[in-house]
C-alpha positions in Angstrom: 235.3 -8.7 172.7 237.9 -6.1 173.8 241.3 -7.5 173.0 244.3 -6.7 175.3 247.7 -8.2 176.1 245.8 -10.2 178.8 243.6 -11.9 176.2 244.9 -15.4 175.6 245.8 -16.0 172.0 246.5 -19.3 170.4 248.7 -19.3 167.3 248.6 -22.5 165.2 251.4 -22.9 162.6 255.0 -22.0 163.2 256.1 -21.8 159.6 258.1 -19.0 157.9 255.4 -16.5 158.6 253.7 -17.8 161.8 256.9 -18.0 163.9 257.7 -14.4 163.0 254.2 -13.1 163.7 254.1 -15.0 167.0 257.5 -13.4 167.9 256.0 -9.9 167.4 253.0 -10.7 169.5 255.2 -11.9 172.3 257.4 -8.8 172.0 254.3 -6.7 172.3 253.4 -8.4 175.6 250.6 -10.7 174.5 249.9 -14.0 176.2 250.5 -16.5 173.3 250.1 -20.2 173.2 251.8 -21.8 170.2 251.3 -25.1 168.4 252.8 -26.7 165.3 252.4 -30.2 163.9 256.2 -30.6 164.4 256.4 -29.5 168.0 260.1 -28.7 167.8 259.3 -25.7 165.7 257.7 -24.1 168.8 260.8 -24.3 171.0 262.3 -20.9 170.1 259.0 -19.2 170.8 258.6 -21.1 174.1 262.1 -20.0 175.1 260.9 -16.5 174.4 258.0 -16.8 176.7 255.2 -18.5 174.7 253.1 -21.3 176.2 253.1 -24.7 174.7 249.6 -25.4 173.5 247.7 -28.6 173.2 244.8 -28.6 170.8 242.4 -30.2 173.3 242.9 -27.0 175.4 242.0 -24.6 172.6 238.8 -23.7 174.5 241.0 -21.6 176.9 241.9 -19.2 174.1 239.3 -16.7 173.0 241.3 -15.8 169.9 242.7 -18.5 167.7 245.2 -17.5 165.0 246.2 -19.8 162.2 248.9 -19.6 159.6 249.1 -22.9 157.7 250.2 -24.2 154.4 247.0 -24.7 152.4 243.4 -25.8 152.3 244.2 -29.3 153.5 246.3 -28.2 156.4 243.7 -25.7 157.7 240.9 -28.2 157.3 242.8 -30.9 159.2 243.6 -28.6 162.0 240.1 -27.3 162.2 238.8 -30.9 162.4 241.2 -31.5 165.3 239.9 -28.5 167.3 236.3 -28.3 166.4 235.0 -30.5 169.2 236.8 -28.2 171.8 235.5 -24.9 170.4 233.2 -22.8 172.5 230.6 -20.1 171.4 232.0 -16.6 170.9 235.6 -17.7 170.1 237.2 -16.0 167.1 239.3 -17.8 164.5 241.5 -15.5 162.4 243.0 -17.3 159.5 246.2 -15.8 158.1 246.7 -18.7 155.7 246.2 -18.3 152.0 243.2 -20.6 151.1 240.8 -21.0 148.3 237.5 -19.1 148.6 235.5 -22.2 148.6 237.3 -23.8 151.5 237.1 -20.6 153.5 233.4 -20.4 153.0 233.0 -24.1 154.0 235.1 -23.8 157.1 233.5 -20.5 158.1 230.0 -22.2 157.9 231.2 -25.1 160.1 232.6 -22.6 162.6 229.3 -20.6 162.5 227.5 -23.8 163.5 229.6 -23.8 166.7 228.8 -20.0 167.2 232.5 -19.3 166.4 233.3 -16.3 164.2 235.7 -17.0 161.3 237.7 -14.0 159.9 239.8 -14.7 156.8 242.9 -12.5 157.1 245.5 -13.5 154.5 248.6 -11.3 154.5 251.1 -9.9 152.1 254.6 -8.7 152.7 256.7 -11.8 153.0 259.0 -12.8 155.9 260.5 -9.3 156.1 257.0 -7.9 156.6 256.2 -10.4 159.3 259.5 -9.6 161.1 258.9 -5.8 160.9 255.2 -5.8 161.5 254.7 -4.1 158.1 252.4 -6.8 156.6 249.2 -5.7 154.7 246.1 -7.7 155.6 243.0 -8.4 153.5 240.2 -9.2 155.9 236.8 -10.8 155.1 234.0 -11.3 157.5 232.1 -9.5 160.3 232.9 -5.8 160.3 232.5 -5.4 164.0 234.8 -8.3 164.8 237.5 -7.1 162.4 237.3 -3.6 164.1 237.7 -5.2 167.5 240.9 -7.0 166.3 242.6 -3.7 165.6 244.9 -3.9 168.7 246.2 -7.3 167.6 246.4 -6.4 163.9 248.4 -3.3 164.7 251.3 -5.4 166.0 251.5 -7.4 162.9 250.7 -5.0 160.0 250.9 -1.5 158.6 247.3 -1.7 157.2 244.2 -3.9 157.4 241.4 -3.5 154.9 238.1 -5.2 155.2 237.3 -6.3 151.7 233.7 -7.5 152.3 232.0 -10.6 153.6 233.6 -13.9 154.4 235.9 -15.1 151.6 236.6 -11.7 150.1 239.9 -11.5 152.0 241.0 -14.7 150.4 239.8 -13.5 147.0 241.9 -10.4 147.4 245.0 -12.4 148.4 244.5 -14.7 145.4 244.6 -11.6 143.1 247.6 -10.3 145.0 249.4 -13.7 144.5 248.4 -13.8 140.8 250.3 -10.6 140.3 253.3 -11.6 142.4 253.7 -15.1 141.0 253.1 -14.2 137.4 255.5 -11.3 137.8 258.2 -13.5 139.3 258.4 -15.6 136.2 258.5 -12.5 134.0 261.3 -11.1 136.2 263.2 -14.4 135.8 262.8 -14.1 132.0 264.1 -10.5 132.1 267.1 -11.4 134.2 267.9 -14.4 131.9 267.5 -12.3 128.8 269.7 -9.5 130.2 272.4 -11.9 131.1 272.5 -13.4 127.6 272.7 -9.9 126.2 275.8 -9.1 128.3 274.1 -7.0 130.9 275.6 -6.9 134.4 272.4 -8.2 136.0 273.5 -7.3 139.5 272.7 -3.7 138.4 269.2 -4.3 137.1 267.4 -3.6 140.4 269.1 -0.3 140.9 268.9 0.7 137.3 265.2 0.1 137.0 264.3 1.4 140.5 261.6 4.0 140.3 260.7 3.2 136.7 257.5 1.7 135.4 258.9 -1.8 135.6 259.8 -1.5 139.3 258.1 -3.2 142.1 258.8 -4.7 145.5 259.1 -8.2 144.0 261.5 -7.0 141.4 263.7 -5.3 144.0 263.8 -8.5 146.1 263.9 -11.1 143.3 266.1 -9.6 140.6 269.3 -9.3 142.8 268.8 -12.8 144.1 268.2 -14.2 140.7 271.2 -12.4 139.3 273.5 -13.9 141.9 271.7 -17.2 142.4 271.1 -16.4 146.0 268.3 -18.6 147.2 268.8 -18.6 150.9 267.2 -17.7 153.2 263.9 -18.8 151.8 261.5 -15.9 151.6 258.7 -17.4 149.3 258.4 -21.1 148.7 257.9 -22.2 145.1 255.1 -24.5 146.1 253.3 -21.8 148.0 253.1 -19.5 145.0 252.2 -22.4 142.8 249.3 -23.3 145.1 248.1 -19.7 145.1 248.2 -19.4 141.3 246.2 -22.6 141.1 243.6 -21.1 143.4 243.5 -18.0 141.1 242.9 -20.2 138.0 240.2 -22.2 139.8 238.4 -19.1 141.0 238.6 -17.6 137.5 237.0 -20.7 136.0 234.0 -20.3 138.4 233.3 -17.0 136.6 234.2 -18.3 133.1 237.2 -15.9 133.1 240.2 -16.8 131.0 243.6 -15.7 132.6 246.2 -17.1 130.2 249.2 -15.2 131.7 248.5 -16.8 135.1 248.1 -20.2 133.4 251.5 -19.9 131.7 253.2 -18.7 135.0 251.6 -21.7 136.8 253.0 -24.1 134.2 256.5 -22.6 134.7 256.3 -22.8 138.5 254.9 -26.4 138.4 257.7 -27.5 136.1 260.2 -26.0 138.4 258.5 -27.6 141.4 258.6 -31.0 139.7 262.4 -30.6 139.3 262.7 -30.8 143.1 262.4 -27.1 144.0 259.1 -27.2 145.8 260.6 -26.0 149.1 263.1 -23.7 147.4 262.9 -19.9 147.3 260.9 -18.3 144.5 264.0 -16.6 143.1 265.3 -20.1 142.1 262.8 -20.1 139.2 265.6 -18.4 137.3 267.1 -21.8 137.0 264.0 -23.1 135.3 264.2 -20.3 132.7 267.9 -20.6 132.1 267.9 -24.4 131.8 264.7 -25.1 129.8 266.4 -24.8 126.4 
């Protein structure tokens, strides 16, 4: 399938990432139909020129993009659309899922002669706005190549990691590093503060050194000033991703204690009412746990 601006694209999920990715596709001139469980979330995109999409009309869209919260959300949406799917449609899932659920849903889609491409992304809301995401794709090589025109609008780089599920496995490893690192950054900021350091200078002072990273440059200033708006990464999202990493590791009898400890910290913070809060707010968990 040759994809052009005239190809009808369905985008399901207008969350922090989905609405920004849809916005870029519209700006690039694509015909985009948008859907969200809470339909009001689609209104800004419809005002921009997107089409309101009903799931029972999904057969009119050769390309179906999804960016949803978790395994359960993606499965529920797939169950709602599966009876309307037609052979040769392509589902591109930008959500971050477990490998097992991806393989399960891809098999179901295959039975409908629908191609499933797992395409989780990294780069946060800023990357979604700027089109600078990095994408880890798993699935049919030819299909992924044919999606290049669409991927180019959303990302700076797409890497096919292997067969179905390998995109999600790569994203899980990415999130393991980001989530575990975020709790370590919080510990560093908290320790520096106690030691009398002006923590607003940490990001610039450590820039370019071995401790530097994109998460550090984003999170350390926000943690230092307790700036948790706008939400860039939700605590519950990173907690979910870390849990997927630990489950995947258990399948291979691999012990990953650093990830386990980071998950415990994120879950404790989530249980204090910060599930929907920005990841930077984990500094509060570190500062208040004693």
